[in-house]
PyMOL Python script that loads the backbone (N, CA, C, O; Angstrom):
from pymol import cmd

cmd.read_pdbstr("""\
ATOM      1  N   MET A   1       1.158  -0.934  -0.138  1.00  0.00           N
ATOM      2  CA  MET A   1      -0.301  -0.369  -0.025  1.00  0.00           C
ATOM      3  C   MET A   1       0.926   1.340   0.099  1.00  0.00           C
ATOM      4  O   MET A   1       1.882   1.455   0.865  1.00  0.00           O
ATOM      5  N   PHE A   2       0.447   2.360  -0.879  1.00  0.00           N
ATOM      6  CA  PHE A   2       0.959   3.467  -1.094  1.00  0.00           C
ATOM      7  C   PHE A   2       0.332   4.868  -1.291  1.00  0.00           C
ATOM      8  O   PHE A   2      -0.543   4.993  -2.148  1.00  0.00           O
ATOM      9  N   VAL A   3       0.797   6.126  -0.414  1.00  0.00           N
ATOM     10  CA  VAL A   3      -0.396   7.212  -0.989  1.00  0.00           C
ATOM     11  C   VAL A   3       0.932   7.694  -1.648  1.00  0.00           C
ATOM     12  O   VAL A   3       2.065   7.307  -1.364  1.00  0.00           O
ATOM     13  N   MET A   4       0.493   8.807  -2.782  1.00  0.00           N
ATOM     14  CA  MET A   4       1.272   9.791  -3.461  1.00  0.00           C
ATOM     15  C   MET A   4       1.233  11.435  -2.740  1.00  0.00           C
ATOM     16  O   MET A   4       0.078  11.837  -2.876  1.00  0.00           O
ATOM     17  N   VAL A   5       1.752  12.076  -2.314  1.00  0.00           N
ATOM     18  CA  VAL A   5       2.128  13.173  -1.468  1.00  0.00           C
ATOM     19  C   VAL A   5       2.429  14.564  -2.522  1.00  0.00           C
ATOM     20  O   VAL A   5       3.305  14.235  -3.322  1.00  0.00           O
ATOM     21  N   LYS A   6       2.102  15.585  -2.690  1.00  0.00           N
ATOM     22  CA  LYS A   6       2.427  16.458  -3.457  1.00  0.00           C
ATOM     23  C   LYS A   6       2.773  17.422  -2.859  1.00  0.00           C
ATOM     24  O   LYS A   6       2.038  18.185  -2.232  1.00  0.00           O
ATOM     25  N   LEU A   7       4.725  17.536  -3.079  1.00  0.00           N
ATOM     26  CA  LEU A   7       5.200  18.635  -2.811  1.00  0.00           C
ATOM     27  C   LEU A   7       5.180  19.919  -2.809  1.00  0.00           C
ATOM     28  O   LEU A   7       5.192  20.549  -3.867  1.00  0.00           O
ATOM     29  N   ASN A   8       5.153  20.394  -1.848  1.00  0.00           N
ATOM     30  CA  ASN A   8       4.755  21.690  -1.846  1.00  0.00           C
ATOM     31  C   ASN A   8       6.336  22.826  -1.752  1.00  0.00           C
ATOM     32  O   ASN A   8       6.666  23.377  -0.701  1.00  0.00           O
ATOM     33  N   LEU A   9       7.026  22.955  -2.917  1.00  0.00           N
ATOM     34  CA  LEU A   9       8.474  23.122  -2.637  1.00  0.00           C
ATOM     35  C   LEU A   9       8.450  24.324  -2.754  1.00  0.00           C
ATOM     36  O   LEU A   9       9.548  24.808  -3.031  1.00  0.00           O
ATOM     37  N   SER A  10       7.074  25.489  -2.588  1.00  0.00           N
ATOM     38  CA  SER A  10       7.635  27.023  -2.295  1.00  0.00           C
ATOM     39  C   SER A  10       7.518  27.352  -0.690  1.00  0.00           C
ATOM     40  O   SER A  10       7.428  28.530  -0.342  1.00  0.00           O
ATOM     41  N   SER A  11       7.519  26.133   0.432  1.00  0.00           N
ATOM     42  CA  SER A  11       7.267  26.250   1.326  1.00  0.00           C
ATOM     43  C   SER A  11       8.815  25.160   1.909  1.00  0.00           C
ATOM     44  O   SER A  11       8.807  24.329   2.818  1.00  0.00           O
ATOM     45  N   LEU A  12       9.877  25.517   1.104  1.00  0.00           N
ATOM     46  CA  LEU A  12      10.960  24.658   1.592  1.00  0.00           C
ATOM     47  C   LEU A  12      12.179  25.201   1.140  1.00  0.00           C
ATOM     48  O   LEU A  12      12.366  24.854  -0.026  1.00  0.00           O
ATOM     49  N   GLU A  13      13.267  26.048   1.668  1.00  0.00           N
ATOM     50  CA  GLU A  13      14.337  26.299   1.146  1.00  0.00           C
ATOM     51  C   GLU A  13      15.364  25.227   1.099  1.00  0.00           C
ATOM     52  O   GLU A  13      15.532  24.396   1.991  1.00  0.00           O
ATOM     53  N   GLY A  14      16.117  25.318  -0.138  1.00  0.00           N
ATOM     54  CA  GLY A  14      17.178  24.665  -0.270  1.00  0.00           C
ATOM     55  C   GLY A  14      16.861  23.153  -0.970  1.00  0.00           C
ATOM     56  O   GLY A  14      17.694  22.247  -0.931  1.00  0.00           O
ATOM     57  N   ILE A  15      15.899  23.051  -1.439  1.00  0.00           N
ATOM     58  CA  ILE A  15      14.879  21.686  -2.016  1.00  0.00           C
ATOM     59  C   ILE A  15      14.725  22.364  -3.500  1.00  0.00           C
ATOM     60  O   ILE A  15      14.015  23.353  -3.683  1.00  0.00           O
ATOM     61  N   ASP A  16      15.496  21.700  -4.572  1.00  0.00           N
ATOM     62  CA  ASP A  16      15.155  22.146  -5.587  1.00  0.00           C
ATOM     63  C   ASP A  16      13.887  21.117  -6.497  1.00  0.00           C
ATOM     64  O   ASP A  16      13.232  21.830  -7.257  1.00  0.00           O
ATOM     65  N   ASP A  17      13.638  20.226  -6.516  1.00  0.00           N
ATOM     66  CA  ASP A  17      12.268  19.147  -6.671  1.00  0.00           C
ATOM     67  C   ASP A  17      12.580  17.597  -5.819  1.00  0.00           C
ATOM     68  O   ASP A  17      13.422  17.155  -5.037  1.00  0.00           O
ATOM     69  N   ASP A  18      11.505  17.183  -6.421  1.00  0.00           N
ATOM     70  CA  ASP A  18      11.161  15.748  -5.431  1.00  0.00           C
ATOM     71  C   ASP A  18      12.740  15.015  -6.019  1.00  0.00           C
ATOM     72  O   ASP A  18      13.043  14.334  -5.039  1.00  0.00           O
ATOM     73  N   MET A  19      13.392  14.891  -6.624  1.00  0.00           N
ATOM     74  CA  MET A  19      14.634  14.078  -6.902  1.00  0.00           C
ATOM     75  C   MET A  19      15.512  14.640  -5.568  1.00  0.00           C
ATOM     76  O   MET A  19      15.997  13.880  -4.730  1.00  0.00           O
ATOM     77  N   ASP A  20      15.604  15.870  -5.538  1.00  0.00           N
ATOM     78  CA  ASP A  20      16.686  16.043  -4.143  1.00  0.00           C
ATOM     79  C   ASP A  20      15.891  16.304  -2.594  1.00  0.00           C
ATOM     80  O   ASP A  20      16.338  16.487  -1.461  1.00  0.00           O
ATOM     81  N   PHE A  21      14.694  16.236  -3.076  1.00  0.00           N
ATOM     82  CA  PHE A  21      13.471  16.094  -1.642  1.00  0.00           C
ATOM     83  C   PHE A  21      14.945  14.539  -0.680  1.00  0.00           C
ATOM     84  O   PHE A  21      15.663  14.374   0.307  1.00  0.00           O
ATOM     85  N   CYS A  22      14.466  13.830  -2.055  1.00  0.00           N
ATOM     86  CA  CYS A  22      14.528  12.341  -1.820  1.00  0.00           C
ATOM     87  C   CYS A  22      15.641  12.138  -1.111  1.00  0.00           C
ATOM     88  O   CYS A  22      15.836  11.890   0.079  1.00  0.00           O
ATOM     89  N   HIS A  23      16.539  12.326  -2.298  1.00  0.00           N
ATOM     90  CA  HIS A  23      18.460  12.484  -1.708  1.00  0.00           C
ATOM     91  C   HIS A  23      18.590  13.329  -0.673  1.00  0.00           C
ATOM     92  O   HIS A  23      19.756  13.272  -0.283  1.00  0.00           O
ATOM     93  N   LYS A  24      17.959  14.081  -0.046  1.00  0.00           N
ATOM     94  CA  LYS A  24      18.655  14.825   1.198  1.00  0.00           C
ATOM     95  C   LYS A  24      18.083  13.933   2.124  1.00  0.00           C
ATOM     96  O   LYS A  24      18.724  13.163   2.839  1.00  0.00           O
ATOM     97  N   LEU A  25      16.414  14.102   2.082  1.00  0.00           N
ATOM     98  CA  LEU A  25      15.844  12.747   3.430  1.00  0.00           C
ATOM     99  C   LEU A  25      16.838  11.366   3.825  1.00  0.00           C
ATOM    100  O   LEU A  25      17.051  10.787   4.890  1.00  0.00           O
ATOM    101  N   ALA A  26      17.230  11.195   2.688  1.00  0.00           N
ATOM    102  CA  ALA A  26      17.856   9.811   2.648  1.00  0.00           C
ATOM    103  C   ALA A  26      19.149  10.345   3.369  1.00  0.00           C
ATOM    104  O   ALA A  26      19.192  10.137   4.581  1.00  0.00           O
ATOM    105  N   LYS A  27      19.694  10.685   3.072  1.00  0.00           N
ATOM    106  CA  LYS A  27      21.118  11.268   3.411  1.00  0.00           C
ATOM    107  C   LYS A  27      21.386  12.404   4.718  1.00  0.00           C
ATOM    108  O   LYS A  27      22.498  12.831   5.027  1.00  0.00           O
ATOM    109  N   GLU A  28      19.741  12.870   5.572  1.00  0.00           N
ATOM    110  CA  GLU A  28      19.626  13.397   6.676  1.00  0.00           C
ATOM    111  C   GLU A  28      19.104  12.116   7.535  1.00  0.00           C
ATOM    112  O   GLU A  28      19.531  11.758   8.632  1.00  0.00           O
ATOM    113  N   GLU A  29      18.444  11.732   7.038  1.00  0.00           N
ATOM    114  CA  GLU A  29      17.275  10.938   8.390  1.00  0.00           C
ATOM    115  C   GLU A  29      17.233   9.607   8.104  1.00  0.00           C
ATOM    116  O   GLU A  29      16.517   8.832   8.737  1.00  0.00           O
ATOM    117  N   SER A  30      18.135   9.185   6.954  1.00  0.00           N
ATOM    118  CA  SER A  30      18.257   7.559   6.684  1.00  0.00           C
ATOM    119  C   SER A  30      16.473   6.905   6.723  1.00  0.00           C
ATOM    120  O   SER A  30      15.983   5.907   7.252  1.00  0.00           O
ATOM    121  N   VAL A  31      15.893   8.013   5.898  1.00  0.00           N
ATOM    122  CA  VAL A  31      14.483   7.735   5.270  1.00  0.00           C
ATOM    123  C   VAL A  31      14.603   7.567   3.724  1.00  0.00           C
ATOM    124  O   VAL A  31      15.169   8.373   2.986  1.00  0.00           O
ATOM    125  N   MET A  32      13.831   6.100   3.229  1.00  0.00           N
ATOM    126  CA  MET A  32      13.857   6.265   1.626  1.00  0.00           C
ATOM    127  C   MET A  32      12.639   6.178   1.142  1.00  0.00           C
ATOM    128  O   MET A  32      11.876   5.225   1.300  1.00  0.00           O
ATOM    129  N   LEU A  33      12.274   7.902   0.096  1.00  0.00           N
ATOM    130  CA  LEU A  33      10.330   7.648  -0.549  1.00  0.00           C
ATOM    131  C   LEU A  33      10.891   7.192  -1.863  1.00  0.00           C
ATOM    132  O   LEU A  33      12.047   6.775  -1.788  1.00  0.00           O
ATOM    133  N   LEU A  34      10.328   7.176  -3.059  1.00  0.00           N
ATOM    134  CA  LEU A  34      10.300   7.015  -4.195  1.00  0.00           C
ATOM    135  C   LEU A  34       9.912   8.346  -4.647  1.00  0.00           C
ATOM    136  O   LEU A  34       8.778   8.712  -4.334  1.00  0.00           O
ATOM    137  N   PRO A  35      10.869   9.379  -5.534  1.00  0.00           N
ATOM    138  CA  PRO A  35      10.487  10.511  -5.743  1.00  0.00           C
ATOM    139  C   PRO A  35       9.811  10.084  -6.712  1.00  0.00           C
ATOM    140  O   PRO A  35      10.100   9.050  -7.314  1.00  0.00           O
ATOM    141  N   GLY A  36       8.370  11.167  -7.115  1.00  0.00           N
ATOM    142  CA  GLY A  36       7.729  11.146  -8.131  1.00  0.00           C
ATOM    143  C   GLY A  36       7.694  11.006  -9.347  1.00  0.00           C
ATOM    144  O   GLY A  36       6.656  10.884  -9.996  1.00  0.00           O
ATOM    145  N   THR A  37       9.265  11.009  -9.972  1.00  0.00           N
ATOM    146  CA  THR A  37       9.952  11.517 -11.121  1.00  0.00           C
ATOM    147  C   THR A  37       9.401  10.254 -11.780  1.00  0.00           C
ATOM    148  O   THR A  37       8.768  10.106 -12.825  1.00  0.00           O
ATOM    149  N   ALA A  38      10.075   8.889 -10.330  1.00  0.00           N
ATOM    150  CA  ALA A  38      10.346   8.036 -11.386  1.00  0.00           C
ATOM    151  C   ALA A  38       8.899   7.072 -11.722  1.00  0.00           C
ATOM    152  O   ALA A  38       8.967   5.989 -12.305  1.00  0.00           O
ATOM    153  N   VAL A  39       7.941   7.528 -11.363  1.00  0.00           N
ATOM    154  CA  VAL A  39       6.973   7.076 -11.601  1.00  0.00           C
ATOM    155  C   VAL A  39       5.717   8.077 -12.709  1.00  0.00           C
ATOM    156  O   VAL A  39       4.500   7.930 -12.825  1.00  0.00           O
ATOM    157  N   GLY A  40       6.535   8.931 -13.281  1.00  0.00           N
ATOM    158  CA  GLY A  40       5.968  10.437 -14.094  1.00  0.00           C
ATOM    159  C   GLY A  40       5.181  10.946 -13.720  1.00  0.00           C
ATOM    160  O   GLY A  40       4.225  11.160 -14.464  1.00  0.00           O
ATOM    161  N   MET A  41       5.168  11.497 -12.107  1.00  0.00           N
ATOM    162  CA  MET A  41       4.514  12.127 -11.119  1.00  0.00           C
ATOM    163  C   MET A  41       5.694  13.411 -10.632  1.00  0.00           C
ATOM    164  O   MET A  41       6.392  13.343  -9.621  1.00  0.00           O
ATOM    165  N   LYS A  42       5.697  14.534 -11.611  1.00  0.00           N
ATOM    166  CA  LYS A  42       7.081  15.436 -11.037  1.00  0.00           C
ATOM    167  C   LYS A  42       6.826  15.831  -9.773  1.00  0.00           C
ATOM    168  O   LYS A  42       5.639  15.617  -9.525  1.00  0.00           O
ATOM    169  N   ASN A  43       7.546  16.436  -8.621  1.00  0.00           N
ATOM    170  CA  ASN A  43       7.132  16.934  -7.485  1.00  0.00           C
ATOM    171  C   ASN A  43       6.104  16.096  -6.767  1.00  0.00           C
ATOM    172  O   ASN A  43       5.168  16.664  -6.203  1.00  0.00           O
ATOM    173  N   PHE A  44       6.221  14.719  -6.750  1.00  0.00           N
ATOM    174  CA  PHE A  44       5.311  14.010  -5.648  1.00  0.00           C
ATOM    175  C   PHE A  44       6.112  13.435  -5.194  1.00  0.00           C
ATOM    176  O   PHE A  44       7.132  13.349  -5.878  1.00  0.00           O
ATOM    177  N   LEU A  45       6.111  12.769  -3.889  1.00  0.00           N
ATOM    178  CA  LEU A  45       6.721  11.917  -3.180  1.00  0.00           C
ATOM    179  C   LEU A  45       5.736  10.380  -2.956  1.00  0.00           C
ATOM    180  O   LEU A  45       4.508  10.329  -2.886  1.00  0.00           O
ATOM    181  N   ARG A  46       6.588   9.359  -2.886  1.00  0.00           N
ATOM    182  CA  ARG A  46       5.599   7.882  -2.868  1.00  0.00           C
ATOM    183  C   ARG A  46       6.001   7.264  -1.244  1.00  0.00           C
ATOM    184  O   ARG A  46       7.144   6.994  -0.879  1.00  0.00           O
ATOM    185  N   ILE A  47       5.061   7.161  -0.617  1.00  0.00           N
ATOM    186  CA  ILE A  47       5.086   6.734   0.592  1.00  0.00           C
ATOM    187  C   ILE A  47       4.555   5.326   0.600  1.00  0.00           C
ATOM    188  O   ILE A  47       3.464   4.934   0.183  1.00  0.00           O
ATOM    189  N   THR A  48       5.522   4.646   1.147  1.00  0.00           N
ATOM    190  CA  THR A  48       5.161   3.134   1.401  1.00  0.00           C
ATOM    191  C   THR A  48       5.011   2.584   2.519  1.00  0.00           C
ATOM    192  O   THR A  48       5.740   2.847   3.474  1.00  0.00           O
ATOM    193  N   PHE A  49       3.674   1.419   2.580  1.00  0.00           N
ATOM    194  CA  PHE A  49       3.531   1.683   4.057  1.00  0.00           C
ATOM    195  C   PHE A  49       3.449   0.377   4.213  1.00  0.00           C
ATOM    196  O   PHE A  49       2.391   0.075   4.765  1.00  0.00           O
ATOM    197  N   ALA A  50       4.370  -0.860   3.864  1.00  0.00           N
ATOM    198  CA  ALA A  50       4.468  -1.970   3.790  1.00  0.00           C
ATOM    199  C   ALA A  50       5.360  -2.154   4.470  1.00  0.00           C
ATOM    200  O   ALA A  50       6.452  -2.364   3.942  1.00  0.00           O
ATOM    201  N   ILE A  51       5.221  -2.145   6.039  1.00  0.00           N
ATOM    202  CA  ILE A  51       5.819  -2.298   7.124  1.00  0.00           C
ATOM    203  C   ILE A  51       5.383  -2.159   8.845  1.00  0.00           C
ATOM    204  O   ILE A  51       4.262  -1.724   9.107  1.00  0.00           O
ATOM    205  N   GLU A  52       5.908  -2.375   9.471  1.00  0.00           N
ATOM    206  CA  GLU A  52       5.641  -2.576  10.881  1.00  0.00           C
ATOM    207  C   GLU A  52       5.133  -0.876  11.224  1.00  0.00           C
ATOM    208  O   GLU A  52       5.778   0.100  10.841  1.00  0.00           O
ATOM    209  N   PRO A  53       3.794  -0.800  12.055  1.00  0.00           N
ATOM    210  CA  PRO A  53       3.626   0.247  11.959  1.00  0.00           C
ATOM    211  C   PRO A  53       4.222   1.147  13.139  1.00  0.00           C
ATOM    212  O   PRO A  53       3.995   2.354  13.066  1.00  0.00           O
ATOM    213  N   SER A  54       4.864   0.729  14.076  1.00  0.00           N
ATOM    214  CA  SER A  54       6.155   1.542  14.979  1.00  0.00           C
ATOM    215  C   SER A  54       7.292   2.250  14.270  1.00  0.00           C
ATOM    216  O   SER A  54       7.890   3.315  14.428  1.00  0.00           O
ATOM    217  N   VAL A  55       7.373   0.804  13.072  1.00  0.00           N
ATOM    218  CA  VAL A  55       8.952   1.450  12.254  1.00  0.00           C
ATOM    219  C   VAL A  55       7.970   2.555  11.655  1.00  0.00           C
ATOM    220  O   VAL A  55       8.242   3.711  11.977  1.00  0.00           O
ATOM    221  N   LEU A  56       7.010   2.384  10.934  1.00  0.00           N
ATOM    222  CA  LEU A  56       6.447   3.754   9.898  1.00  0.00           C
ATOM    223  C   LEU A  56       6.354   5.056  11.025  1.00  0.00           C
ATOM    224  O   LEU A  56       6.689   6.175  10.638  1.00  0.00           O
ATOM    225  N   GLU A  57       5.910   4.861  12.349  1.00  0.00           N
ATOM    226  CA  GLU A  57       5.651   6.030  13.147  1.00  0.00           C
ATOM    227  C   GLU A  57       7.254   6.539  12.714  1.00  0.00           C
ATOM    228  O   GLU A  57       7.439   7.411  11.865  1.00  0.00           O
ATOM    229  N   ILE A  58       8.452   5.789  13.498  1.00  0.00           N
ATOM    230  CA  ILE A  58       9.548   6.357  13.223  1.00  0.00           C
ATOM    231  C   ILE A  58       9.803   7.467  12.442  1.00  0.00           C
ATOM    232  O   ILE A  58       9.906   8.662  12.718  1.00  0.00           O
ATOM    233  N   GLY A  59       9.924   6.555  10.938  1.00  0.00           N
ATOM    234  CA  GLY A  59      10.149   7.036   9.580  1.00  0.00           C
ATOM    235  C   GLY A  59       9.403   8.827   9.232  1.00  0.00           C
ATOM    236  O   GLY A  59       9.847   9.861   8.732  1.00  0.00           O
ATOM    237  N   LEU A  60       8.043   8.381   9.847  1.00  0.00           N
ATOM    238  CA  LEU A  60       7.025   9.571  10.038  1.00  0.00           C
ATOM    239  C   LEU A  60       7.542  10.630  10.532  1.00  0.00           C
ATOM    240  O   LEU A  60       7.165  11.681  10.015  1.00  0.00           O
ATOM    241  N   GLU A  61       8.189  10.686  11.257  1.00  0.00           N
ATOM    242  CA  GLU A  61       8.552  11.885  12.800  1.00  0.00           C
ATOM    243  C   GLU A  61       9.727  12.407  11.841  1.00  0.00           C
ATOM    244  O   GLU A  61       9.788  13.532  11.345  1.00  0.00           O
ATOM    245  N   ARG A  62      10.767  11.229  11.659  1.00  0.00           N
ATOM    246  CA  ARG A  62      11.845  11.671  10.793  1.00  0.00           C
ATOM    247  C   ARG A  62      11.661  12.510   9.928  1.00  0.00           C
ATOM    248  O   ARG A  62      12.326  13.545   9.900  1.00  0.00           O
ATOM    249  N   LEU A  63      10.617  12.202   8.950  1.00  0.00           N
ATOM    250  CA  LEU A  63       9.758  12.663   7.448  1.00  0.00           C
ATOM    251  C   LEU A  63       9.633  14.003   8.196  1.00  0.00           C
ATOM    252  O   LEU A  63      10.644  14.656   7.939  1.00  0.00           O
ATOM    253  N   LYS A  64       8.993  14.530   8.831  1.00  0.00           N
ATOM    254  CA  LYS A  64       8.576  15.518   9.371  1.00  0.00           C
ATOM    255  C   LYS A  64       9.791  16.609  10.018  1.00  0.00           C
ATOM    256  O   LYS A  64       9.874  17.796   9.704  1.00  0.00           O
ATOM    257  N   ALA A  65      10.660  15.920  10.954  1.00  0.00           N
ATOM    258  CA  ALA A  65      11.640  16.791  11.417  1.00  0.00           C
ATOM    259  C   ALA A  65      12.569  17.134   9.992  1.00  0.00           C
ATOM    260  O   ALA A  65      13.187  18.199   9.988  1.00  0.00           O
ATOM    261  N   PHE A  66      12.648  16.376   8.985  1.00  0.00           N
ATOM    262  CA  PHE A  66      13.396  17.078   7.519  1.00  0.00           C
ATOM    263  C   PHE A  66      12.706  18.024   7.011  1.00  0.00           C
ATOM    264  O   PHE A  66      13.264  19.055   6.636  1.00  0.00           O
ATOM    265  N   TYR A  67      11.398  17.853   6.908  1.00  0.00           N
ATOM    266  CA  TYR A  67      10.343  18.830   6.260  1.00  0.00           C
ATOM    267  C   TYR A  67      10.560  20.826   7.555  1.00  0.00           C
ATOM    268  O   TYR A  67      10.546  22.025   7.275  1.00  0.00           O
ATOM    269  N   GLU A  68      10.700  20.113   8.689  1.00  0.00           N
ATOM    270  CA  GLU A  68      10.680  21.166   9.509  1.00  0.00           C
ATOM    271  C   GLU A  68      12.164  22.208   9.542  1.00  0.00           C
ATOM    272  O   GLU A  68      12.350  23.423   9.489  1.00  0.00           O
ATOM    273  N   ARG A  69      13.017  21.043   9.655  1.00  0.00           N
ATOM    274  CA  ARG A  69      13.919  21.797   9.310  1.00  0.00           C
ATOM    275  C   ARG A  69      14.561  22.799   7.795  1.00  0.00           C
ATOM    276  O   ARG A  69      15.342  23.748   7.868  1.00  0.00           O
ATOM    277  N   HIS A  70      13.985  22.258   6.599  1.00  0.00           N
ATOM    278  CA  HIS A  70      13.877  22.961   5.773  1.00  0.00           C
ATOM    279  C   HIS A  70      12.843  23.795   5.128  1.00  0.00           C
ATOM    280  O   HIS A  70      12.758  23.940   3.909  1.00  0.00           O
ATOM    281  N   ALA A  71      11.870  24.469   6.214  1.00  0.00           N
ATOM    282  CA  ALA A  71      10.823  24.627   5.709  1.00  0.00           C
ATOM    283  C   ALA A  71      11.330  26.503   6.056  1.00  0.00           C
ATOM    284  O   ALA A  71      11.933  26.992   7.010  1.00  0.00           O
ATOM    285  N   LYS A  72      10.719  27.168   4.728  1.00  0.00           N
ATOM    286  CA  LYS A  72      11.039  28.264   4.792  1.00  0.00           C
ATOM    287  C   LYS A  72      10.574  29.124   6.233  1.00  0.00           C
ATOM    288  O   LYS A  72       9.691  28.545   6.865  1.00  0.00           O
ATOM    289  N   ILE A  73      10.951  30.140   6.694  1.00  0.00           N
ATOM    290  CA  ILE A  73      10.903  30.967   7.892  1.00  0.00           C
ATOM    291  C   ILE A  73       9.794  32.122   7.546  1.00  0.00           C
ATOM    292  O   ILE A  73      10.159  32.877   6.645  1.00  0.00           O
ATOM    293  N   GLN A  74       8.447  32.402   8.127  1.00  0.00           N
ATOM    294  CA  GLN A  74       8.068  33.248   7.374  1.00  0.00           C
ATOM    295  C   GLN A  74       7.838  34.813   8.233  1.00  0.00           C
ATOM    296  O   GLN A  74       7.449  35.805   7.616  1.00  0.00           O
TER     297      GLN A  74
END
""", "prot")
cmd.dss("prot")
cmd.show_as("cartoon", "prot")
cmd.util.cbc("prot")
cmd.orient("prot")
């Protein structure tokens, strides 16, 4: 099971596109997402839920921390 999530690049600093987001997320948080570009959906992210809920929760917490760290300050 998976979900496709639209990436709001205008709210992020230093992220060029979905490929850049996924590369930096993997490097900084050790979380792997599939960039939408890989399936013809530029600037989307594919989040897969084929894992134990406790592990998924940790991954989503890391994703949130990454997003907050790269968020533009308003």
